[in-house]
C-alpha positions as CSV (number, residue, x, y, z in Angstrom):
1,M,9.9,2.5,-17.8
2,D,8.3,-1.0,-18.0
3,I,4.9,-1.6,-16.3
4,P,5.8,-4.2,-13.8
5,F,2.1,-5.1,-13.2
6,E,-1.6,-3.5,-13.3
7,I,-4.9,-3.9,-12.1
8,R,-7.9,-2.9,-14.2
9,P,-11.5,-3.8,-14.8
10,I,-12.1,-6.6,-17.4
11,R,-15.4,-7.3,-19.0
12,L,-15.6,-11.7,-18.8
13,D,-17.6,-11.7,-21.9
14,D,-14.1,-11.9,-23.5
15,P,-13.9,-15.2,-24.1
16,Q,-9.9,-15.8,-24.0
17,L,-10.3,-13.4,-20.4
18,A,-13.2,-15.6,-19.8
19,A,-11.1,-19.0,-19.8
20,A,-7.6,-17.4,-18.3
21,A,-10.1,-16.6,-15.5
22,L,-12.0,-20.1,-15.1
23,R,-8.4,-21.8,-15.4
24,I,-7.5,-19.5,-12.6
25,Q,-10.1,-19.9,-10.4
26,L,-10.1,-23.7,-11.0
27,L,-6.7,-24.0,-10.0
28,A,-7.2,-21.9,-6.9
29,H,-10.5,-23.6,-5.8
30,Q,-8.3,-27.1,-5.5
31,V,-5.9,-25.5,-3.2
32,E,-8.2,-23.6,-0.9
33,C,-10.1,-26.7,-0.2
34,A,-7.2,-28.3,0.9
35,W,-5.7,-26.0,2.6
36,L,-9.5,-25.5,4.7
37,D,-10.2,-29.3,4.6
38,Y,-13.0,-28.4,3.2
39,P,-14.2,-30.0,-0.1
40,Q,-17.5,-29.3,-0.3
41,L,-16.6,-24.8,-0.5
42,P,-18.4,-23.7,-3.4
43,L,-17.1,-23.1,-6.8
44,M,-18.2,-19.4,-8.1
45,W,-17.9,-20.6,-11.2
46,P,-18.7,-24.3,-12.2
47,D,-18.1,-23.6,-16.6
48,L,-17.1,-21.0,-19.0
49,A,-20.8,-20.1,-19.4
50,A,-21.1,-18.9,-16.0
51,V,-17.9,-16.7,-16.2
52,M,-18.9,-15.3,-19.5
53,A,-22.6,-14.6,-17.6
54,C,-20.9,-12.7,-15.3
55,R,-22.5,-9.4,-14.8
56,D,-20.6,-7.9,-11.6
57,R,-17.8,-6.1,-11.5
58,V,-14.7,-7.4,-11.7
59,L,-11.0,-6.2,-11.5
60,G,-7.7,-8.5,-13.7
61,A,-4.2,-8.4,-12.1
62,F,-1.7,-8.8,-15.0
63,E,1.8,-9.3,-14.9
64,G,2.3,-8.3,-18.7
65,N,-0.1,-9.6,-20.9
66,V,-0.9,-12.5,-18.1
67,L,-3.5,-12.6,-16.0
68,R,-2.8,-13.8,-12.2
69,G,-5.7,-13.2,-10.5
70,V,-9.1,-11.6,-10.6
71,L,-11.4,-10.0,-7.9
72,V,-15.7,-9.6,-7.9
73,A,-17.3,-7.8,-6.1
74,S,-21.0,-7.3,-6.3
75,Q,-23.0,-3.6,-5.1
76,R,-24.7,-3.9,-2.1
77,Q,-28.0,-2.2,-1.5
78,Q,-26.8,0.0,0.8
79,G,-23.8,1.3,-0.8
80,G,-20.8,0.3,-1.1
81,W,-18.9,-3.6,-2.7
82,H,-19.3,-7.0,-1.4
83,I,-16.4,-8.9,-2.5
84,E,-17.4,-12.7,-3.9
85,R,-14.5,-13.8,-4.2
86,T,-10.8,-13.3,-4.6
87,V,-8.9,-16.0,-6.8
88,V,-5.2,-15.6,-8.1
89,D,-2.8,-18.4,-10.0
90,P,-1.0,-20.6,-7.1
91,A,1.7,-20.3,-9.4
92,C,1.9,-16.9,-7.8
93,F,1.2,-17.5,-4.5
94,G,2.9,-14.9,-1.9
95,D,3.8,-12.8,-4.8
96,G,1.1,-10.0,-4.1
97,W,-1.2,-9.9,-6.0
98,G,-4.4,-10.8,-3.9
99,Y,-3.3,-6.9,-1.9
100,R,-2.8,-5.1,-5.4
101,L,-6.2,-6.7,-6.4
102,L,-7.7,-5.4,-2.8
103,N,-6.1,-2.3,-2.7
104,H,-7.5,-1.3,-6.0
105,L,-11.2,-1.7,-5.0
106,L,-10.8,0.4,-2.1
107,A,-8.7,3.3,-3.9
108,D,-12.9,4.1,-4.8
109,A,-14.7,2.8,-2.2
110,D,-16.2,4.0,1.0
111,E,-17.2,0.9,2.2
112,V,-16.5,-2.9,1.2
113,S,-17.4,-6.3,2.8
114,V,-16.4,-9.6,2.3
115,D,-16.9,-13.0,4.2
116,T,-14.2,-15.4,4.9
117,A,-13.7,-19.2,6.4
118,E,-11.9,-18.0,9.9
119,V,-9.3,-21.1,9.9
120,N,-8.4,-19.3,6.5
121,A,-5.6,-17.3,8.4
122,A,-3.9,-15.9,4.9
123,A,-7.0,-14.5,4.1
124,V,-8.2,-13.3,7.2
125,A,-4.3,-11.3,7.4
126,L,-4.8,-10.0,4.3
127,Y,-7.6,-8.8,4.9
128,H,-7.1,-6.8,8.2
129,K,-3.6,-5.9,6.7
130,A,-6.2,-4.2,4.1
131,G,-8.4,-2.4,7.4
132,F,-10.7,-4.3,7.4
133,V,-12.7,-5.3,11.1
134,L,-14.9,-8.1,12.3
135,E,-18.4,-6.9,11.9
136,Q,-19.7,-11.1,12.4
137,R,-19.3,-14.6,13.5
138,W,-21.3,-17.5,12.5
139,K,-21.5,-21.4,11.4
140,V,-22.7,-22.9,8.9
141,P,-24.8,-26.4,9.6
142,D,-21.4,-28.3,8.2
143,G,-19.3,-26.6,10.9
144,L,-17.2,-23.5,9.0
145,V,-16.9,-20.6,10.3
146,L,-17.6,-17.4,8.3
147,W,-16.3,-13.9,9.5
148,R,-18.0,-10.9,7.5
149,M,-15.3,-8.4,7.5
150,V,-15.8,-4.3,6.6
151,Y,-13.6,-2.3,5.7
152,Q,-14.9,1.7,6.1
153,A,-12.5,4.1,5.2
154,G,-11.6,7.0,7.3
155,R,-12.2,5.0,10.3
156,V,-9.1,5.8,11.9
157,Q,-7.9,9.5,12.7
158,P,-5.5,9.7,14.4
159,V,-3.5,12.4,16.5
160,L,0.1,13.1,16.5
161,H,2.5,15.2,18.8
162,L,5.8,16.0,18.1
163,D,7.9,16.8,21.0
164,A,11.0,19.3,21.5
165,N,14.0,17.1,20.4
166,G,12.0,16.8,17.0
167,W,10.4,13.2,17.5
168,V,6.6,12.1,17.0
169,R,5.6,10.9,20.1
170,E,3.4,7.9,18.8
171,A,5.7,6.8,16.1
172,R,7.9,4.1,16.3
173,Q,11.2,5.5,17.0
174,I,14.3,3.5,14.7
175,P,17.0,5.8,14.7
176,S,19.5,5.6,11.8
177,P,22.7,6.9,11.7
178,N,21.9,7.8,8.3
179,C,22.0,11.6,9.4
180,D,23.5,14.7,10.3
181,A,23.0,18.3,11.7
182,R,21.3,21.1,9.5
183,E,22.4,23.9,7.8
184,G,20.7,27.3,7.0
185,G,17.7,26.3,10.6
186,A,14.6,24.5,10.8
187,A,12.7,22.6,8.1
188,E,10.7,25.0,4.9
189,L,9.5,21.8,3.2
190,L,7.8,18.1,3.1
191,V,8.8,16.5,-0.1
192,I,7.1,13.3,0.0
193,H,8.1,9.8,-1.6
194,N,7.3,6.2,-2.2
195,I,9.5,3.2,-1.5
196,S,8.9,-0.5,-1.2
197,L,11.9,-3.4,-0.9
198,P,12.0,-5.6,-2.5
199,P,10.4,-3.1,-5.5
200,Y,6.5,-3.8,-5.3
201,R,6.6,-6.1,-2.5
202,Y,4.9,-4.7,0.7
203,G,5.7,-5.2,4.4
204,G,8.5,-6.7,5.9
205,Q,11.7,-5.3,7.7
206,A,13.8,-4.7,4.2
207,V,13.0,-0.6,4.3
208,S,14.0,-0.2,8.0
209,Q,16.9,-1.9,7.1
210,L,18.3,0.5,4.6
211,F,17.9,2.8,7.1
212,T,19.8,1.4,9.7
213,N,22.4,0.0,7.4
214,T,22.0,-3.5,8.1
215,L,20.4,-4.7,4.7
216,D,21.2,-8.4,4.1
217,P,21.7,-8.8,0.6
218,A,20.9,-12.8,0.7
219,E,17.7,-12.2,1.7
220,D,16.7,-11.1,-2.0
221,P,19.2,-10.3,-5.2
222,F,18.2,-6.9,-5.6
223,F,19.6,-5.9,-2.2
224,T,23.0,-6.7,-3.3
225,S,22.5,-3.3,-6.0
226,I,21.9,-1.2,-2.5
227,Q,23.5,-2.6,0.1
228,H,26.1,-0.1,0.0
229,L,23.5,3.1,0.3
230,R,23.7,5.4,3.2
231,V,20.3,6.8,3.2
232,S,17.4,7.7,5.5
233,A,14.2,9.7,5.6
234,H,12.2,11.5,8.4
235,F,9.5,9.3,8.3
236,F,7.8,5.5,6.9
237,I,4.1,4.9,6.1
238,R,3.2,1.2,5.8
239,R,0.6,0.4,4.2
240,S,-1.3,-0.3,7.7
241,G,-0.7,3.5,8.5
242,Q,1.7,2.8,10.9
243,L,4.4,5.1,11.3
244,L,7.9,4.9,11.9
245,Q,10.5,7.4,12.8
246,F,14.1,7.3,11.9
247,V,15.4,10.6,12.2
248,S,15.1,14.0,14.1
249,V,12.7,16.4,12.3
250,H,15.6,18.7,13.9
251,Q,18.4,17.0,12.1
252,R,18.7,16.7,8.4
253,A,18.1,13.0,6.7
254,W,19.6,11.5,3.7
255,H,16.2,11.3,1.4
256,A,16.7,14.0,-1.6
257,G,19.5,13.4,-3.1
258,V,20.8,15.6,-5.9
259,S,17.8,18.4,-5.9
260,S,16.4,21.6,-6.2
261,W,13.3,23.4,-5.2
262,R,12.6,27.2,-6.1
263,G,16.4,27.3,-7.1
264,R,17.5,26.3,-4.1
265,E,20.0,23.2,-4.4
266,R,20.6,20.4,-1.8
267,C,16.8,20.0,-0.3
268,N,18.1,17.7,2.3
269,D,19.2,21.0,4.0
270,F,15.9,22.0,4.6
271,S,13.4,19.6,3.9
272,V,11.4,17.2,5.9
273,G,11.3,13.1,4.0
274,I,8.2,11.2,4.2
275,E,8.5,8.4,2.7
276,L,5.2,6.0,1.9
277,E,5.3,2.5,1.6
278,G,4.1,1.8,-2.0
279,C,5.7,2.2,-5.8
280,D,4.0,4.1,-8.9
281,F,2.1,1.4,-10.5
282,E,-1.3,1.0,-7.8
283,P,-2.9,3.7,-5.2
284,F,-2.0,4.6,-1.9
285,A,-3.9,3.1,1.4
286,D,-6.3,4.9,3.1
287,A,-4.8,4.6,6.3
288,Q,-1.6,5.6,5.1
289,Y,-3.3,8.8,3.8
290,Q,-5.1,9.4,7.7
291,M,-2.1,9.0,8.9
292,L,0.2,11.2,7.1
293,L,-2.5,13.7,7.2
294,A,-2.2,13.3,10.7
295,L,1.7,14.0,10.5
296,L,1.3,17.3,8.5
297,R,-1.1,18.4,10.6
298,E,1.5,18.7,13.3
299,L,4.6,19.1,11.4
300,R,2.9,22.2,10.1
301,S,1.7,23.7,13.3
302,Q,5.2,23.2,15.0
303,L,7.7,24.2,11.5
304,P,8.4,26.9,9.5
305,L,7.0,25.4,6.5
306,R,6.3,27.1,3.2
307,G,5.8,24.0,1.1
308,M,5.3,20.5,-0.1
309,T,6.7,19.0,-3.2
310,G,7.1,15.2,-4.5
311,H,10.9,13.9,-5.1
312,E,10.2,14.1,-8.6
313,D,9.2,17.3,-8.7
314,I,12.8,18.8,-6.7
315,A,14.6,15.6,-9.1
316,P,12.9,15.7,-12.5
317,G,14.0,13.1,-15.0
318,R,15.9,11.4,-11.9
319,K,13.3,10.1,-10.0
320,T,9.6,9.5,-10.1
321,D,8.0,9.3,-6.9
322,P,5.5,9.4,-5.5
323,G,3.8,8.8,-8.6
324,P,0.8,9.2,-11.0
325,Y,-1.4,7.4,-7.9
326,F,-0.7,10.4,-5.3
327,D,-3.9,12.0,-4.2
328,W,-2.2,15.6,-4.4
329,A,-6.1,17.2,-4.2
330,R,-7.2,15.6,-1.4
331,V,-3.6,15.9,0.8
332,R,-4.0,20.1,-0.6
333,R,-7.8,20.3,0.6
334,E,-6.3,19.9,3.8
335,I,-3.1,21.4,4.2
336,D,-2.4,24.1,2.3
337,L,1.2,24.2,1.3
338,P,2.5,25.0,-2.3
339,A,4.3,23.2,-4.1
């Protein structure tokens, strides 16, 4: 399988990588100064020597062998990380590289802080999306207002309630026509999936539109290849942790396709499908795990569940989700269901 992107630690004492990082920073700096109307915004690295002298933690975002962006973070005295700067090639603005870098840092961090300008709406929205909250606000002598934003893993501990009709009261409920009556009684199996539409892009309404047969092929070329599908899942958990429900757990959603679990075919008949917004190539967000665990706890208390598995396990060779970045150990520590 071709890997569409990769986020990995890099060392900037490599002259080629250092030169690429410097080029991206200089281009992004010009754009950011114009956005903020703040030409005195300082550079992180004034020259190649400064880049190569950097000893902070640096993550690089690659498309193939091409560097698209970097995130630089320093270790805080009180623990955790402080993001010094995130820069993305302006030619790739809007393609999700900043979020991918941030998401990779958050995957193994308990607390992260960052300073950003209040007027930088794109940065503020990015950090809010990732689960950061405002901790401090101040004005520098020349008038620019800065925000200190902080992320803490496990900050949100949702509690959910499944009603008698099989709907979670706290979820955003969007009934899908792509469902029918179960055959064989209540659900016994939980199936975890991942999904992103268009591929590797997050946010927007495309997943909801796919599950409600309202996908517009004019919005993205990829949609022309899937607009004919009649599929659904019971639940969808966004990167922010928001929970959407499309089908009652007492009905059969169309999520598993050709599948088998413990020798039993047609897993749609006896399973609940849970989609996480994501892909096979990067970690899921802490907010998603918090919501997923809350959902699993409630489902286990209300349904005669006997197992929990991934789509890749019930359709091997055909499906690969939720993929290698899904933290099964974390989930099974709290939800003791066999695969």
